[in-house]
C-alpha positions in Angstrom: -30.3 -45.2 -55.1 -27.6 -45.8 -52.5 -25.1 -44.0 -54.8 -27.3 -41.0 -55.1 -27.8 -40.8 -51.3 -24.1 -41.1 -50.7 -23.2 -38.4 -53.2 -25.9 -36.1 -51.9 -24.6 -36.6 -48.3 -21.0 -35.9 -49.5 -22.1 -32.7 -51.3 -23.9 -31.5 -48.1 -20.9 -32.2 -46.0 -18.7 -30.3 -48.5 -21.1 -27.4 -48.6 -20.9 -26.8 -44.8 -17.5 -25.2 -44.7 -18.0 -22.6 -47.4 -21.3 -21.7 -45.8 -19.5 -20.7 -42.6 -17.1 -18.5 -44.6 -19.9 -16.9 -46.6 -22.0 -16.3 -43.5 -19.1 -14.5 -41.9 -18.6 -12.4 -45.0 -22.3 -11.5 -45.0 -22.2 -10.5 -41.3 -19.2 -8.3 -42.0 -21.0 -6.6 -44.9 -24.0 -6.1 -42.6 -21.6 -4.5 -40.0 -20.2 -2.2 -42.6 -23.7 -1.0 -43.6 -24.6 -0.6 -39.9 -21.6 1.6 -39.2 -21.3 3.5 -42.5 -24.7 3.2 -44.1 -26.2 6.5 -42.9 -29.9 6.7 -42.4 -30.7 3.4 -44.3 -27.7 1.5 -42.8 -29.6 -0.2 -40.0 -32.3 -1.7 -42.3 -29.6 -2.8 -44.8 -27.6 -4.4 -42.0 -30.6 -6.2 -40.7 -31.3 -7.6 -44.1 -27.7 -8.9 -44.4 -27.7 -10.3 -40.9 -31.0 -12.1 -41.1 -30.0 -13.5 -44.5 -26.7 -14.8 -43.2 -28.3 -16.5 -40.2 -31.1 -18.1 -42.1 -28.9 -19.3 -44.9 -26.4 -20.8 -42.4 -29.2 -22.5 -40.5 -30.7 -24.0 -43.7 -27.3 -25.3 -45.0 -26.1 -26.6 -41.6 -29.5 -28.2 -40.9 -29.9 -29.8 -44.3 -27.4 -32.6 -43.6 -29.1 -33.5 -40.3 -32.5 -33.5 -42.1 -31.2 -35.6 -44.9 -29.6 -38.1 -42.5 -32.8 -38.2 -40.4 -35.0 -38.9 -43.5 -32.5 -41.5 -44.8 -32.6 -43.5 -41.5 -36.3 -43.3 -40.9 -37.6 -44.0 -44.5 -36.7 -47.0 -46.5 -37.4 -47.4 -50.2 
């Protein structure tokens, strides 16, 4: 069980850096839609921005949640 927890923690730590890059790309795509999207650009941009922020919060918060659960619950 300890090996699984260690590998899951390592995977979540590794996943944090690409999530920052992907969130920045999604925000840039949203900015493109906002500037050049025409009448529907604002709604498309809002979709991309909200998705980027929520995805970033989920991935960045998952390591803290996993660490908190691991320290508070023993099997």
